Steps between C-alpha positions, in 0.01 A plus 500: 500500500377478860737544791637172634362358823703419809618162627436507876692252715228417751603340832297209633446395860710224657198320644242553771192722509651836597572612142333841533723582800818408313445650157549874442200694372676558167474127422122510535486816287679319217289185532184708482582632152697213343327246277793300358723279712801274452500249786680190614177324598152620405325341796723654766510835318118515490486405869747774589321765295171391659649542850601853403130574434546690176225706341509308169334164437767231503327316214566804278878475548733344243777265620806366316704227669876534540664197660771245428289353219454830314688519172732803454329595173171551687626779726486789254135416431420530870612864478293582190228687699764748623578591140134602469514721808375246755676453834607148598560354845768234554426283806723227643379195693605674822699809590644737242518412128830484319688369805545122514218449248466497119366857488847639433482370143189698409638810674812482282283478187289795618816712519599394149154602373517842661228421754535683829554266797375611845580288810251527787596467865404175670628204705807305392574199719865518395552857617275470806693194619831677444377805691396285795800266501762726655742374236693712250247704303763693301648199324273206426413249227171326427574154361147366452469123527810301584543128412230283655718198575835418652790498439434794266299690761762461773773602255317820403420589861870478584585713195241758605647504849850559361374775269318663788817511708735616223265771366328591828179419316162369617381198300121477446325191363168315488350154468167352392287530818443127550878448503578781745577275794741290293687815399502626859653171618758501221611854588558391860700198383707679236586841648743595776374546854601868497307587179194717556181357356168685462167328439217728385169314472160624386596868484204743546263211584372368832766225470787749492813381678840664456804398704877525457730275702836335456495148356612379841199658668258387229599141578345549842163603352251215488164663429536678166243414232561618143303233315297635204548863610689740268838562662813702425838375623807719557853420613795720587843381610770715651 
């Protein structure tokens, strides 16, 4: 029986055209020799691989789609090439796979099948925003999407604020890009003036903007534009 292949967790860019400057050389090395891929979106994965200027022909690559519509019973089949000795690349829509995306499910199955899992270094908007926020980087929680409408959203923001203060913990969350400004406004309305609030927009792109201010000082800002731009939000009270 042939030796099993490796499941590589391949980071993807966060947007922009400077992908070759951001990605470590090891990522390109893996892309150059990997034929099978599990991706969140074939179109964006092909575009990303094309920007990396790999040596292989993109039309020769094999893509399986892993998203919210994928059935759990399909996942083991995606890993079948690894059982025949072929390496597989797992690529998220943006950033690193397995963090805030469905890739974690296939990684868990790979472990159960005895397939070696190798994470590659690359940009994570969650960690990059935390690094640049000046907030507590030793105790933090990523909460993903919070409720889109009030009063549920306001209630959760207040709970996050209380948790942040009692645990000395940074709270990290996101929103669908076209609703960013609504979330920004709701944070200003719901949180205490003394709470620190970081907005990290368009990380690693030419639209990058990262700023941490108190809620009181954010209320004085009139020129921020977050509409349709991927943004990470962080709060810390106390």
